[in-house]
N, C-alpha and C positions, 0 to 999 in steps of 0.2 A: 109319929103323929102325921096324919094326912094333911096335905096342903089346905084343904077346905077348913079343917079345924084350926090350923095356924092362921088362916086368913080371918076367921071369925074372932079369934083371940086378939089379933092385931087391931081389928076394928074396935073391939071392946076396950082393950087396955091402952092403946096408943092414940086413938082418935076420939071416941066417945068420952073416955075418962079425962081427956084434956079439954073438953068443952065443945067439941063439934056436935051440933044438934040437928043439922039439916037432914031430914029423912031421905031426901033424894041423893044427897052426897054419901050418906052412910050406905044406902042401897047400892050405889055405884062401887064403893070400895068393897062391899061384900061380893059383888059380881065379878069384878075384874081380877083376874088371876095374876098377881104380881110375879110369880115364879116363871111365867111365860116370857117375861121381859128382862131377865137376867141371864148371864151365861150359865149353862147347865152345871158346870163345876161348882157354882156357888148357889144353886137354886135352893138348897136347904137353909140358906140365910135370907131368903127372899122376904120373909115377913118379920125380920128383926127390926129393932128400933134404931136403925142407922142407915146412912147411904151405902151403896155398893158400887164398885167399879164396873163399868160397862164397856171400857175400851176408849181409845183416843184421848186418854186423860180425863174422861168425863165420868159422872156418877149418876145413878138413879137416886133421886132424893129420898131422904127419910120419909116414911109414909105420913107422919103427922105434918111435916112441912108441906107436902103436896095437898093434904086435906085443908090445912090452914089457908094456903094461898087461894085455893079454889073456893073455899067458903067465903072469903072476902069479896069474891067477884059477884056473889048473889046471882048466879046464872039461872036464867029462865029457859024453859023448853023451846022457846022461839028465838033464842039468841044465837048469834054467830060469834065464834071466838077465834082470835088470832093467837097462836102459840109460837114463840120464837125459841127455837132449840128443841126439836122433837126428842132428842136423846134416844132412850130405849123405846119410847112410844107408850110407856105406862101412863104418864099424865095425860097424853093424848087420848088414850082409851077412856080414862075417867071423864075427861072433858066431853068426849063423844057420847057418853052416857047421859050427860047433863044438858047439852046444848043441841040445837037443831043441826048445826054444822060446825066443823072445826077446820081452820086453815092453819097448817103447821109447816114450818120451814126448818130445815137442818142443814148445816154447812159441811159436816163430815160425811164423806161417801159411805164408809162402813156403817155408821150409825143410821144414816138415811135409808140405806138398802135393807138393813136388818129390821128396823122399825116398820118399814112398809110391808115387808114379808110377814111379820108377826100380826100386824093389824089386818092385813088381807086374810090371813089364815083364820083370824077370829071373826071374820065376816063383818067388819065395820063398813058401813055404806055412806056415812056422813062425814068423811074426812077428805079434805083437799090437801094434798101433800106436795111439797116441792123441796128440792135440794138447792140451797143457795145461801146467800149472806142475809141472815135475818135482821141485821142492823138496818137494812134498807126497807124493812117491813114487807108487806105482801104487794108485789107489783105484777102487772100483767106482762111485763117484759121477761119474766122468768120463762125459759124455753120448755119446761117439762111439767107444767101444772097438770095434775091428774086427780081424778076423783074415783074412789072405789068404795 
């Protein structure tokens, strides 16, 4: 089965079937290719109903959990969002589809570099990215704030 078909089934069976109704959020999930954000060796599991390991002892969250959390935010197109823990960048991409801009902070070098590479490849222009301690929030003292 093609990734596009798996993505559509994921949205129908895991997100809409569990009560997520926001058209903008559903559209974002249909657009963002989750398989781009997981290691190639497990890409065939990308649309499954569970979290997946992404390295550094971290996981990409179960799709429904990402949808549920974002749905609770009621993000408007004019909003700016702060994300603590970029991880794979998948949730960052969903947020970037919903909000005017996203500020995201990741503390693990490998995850920060990988997410930035993927998000840049996917041509997101509204993401402000930094590597640092997200427990401090977003501060101008971070040395490598960048937007792409």
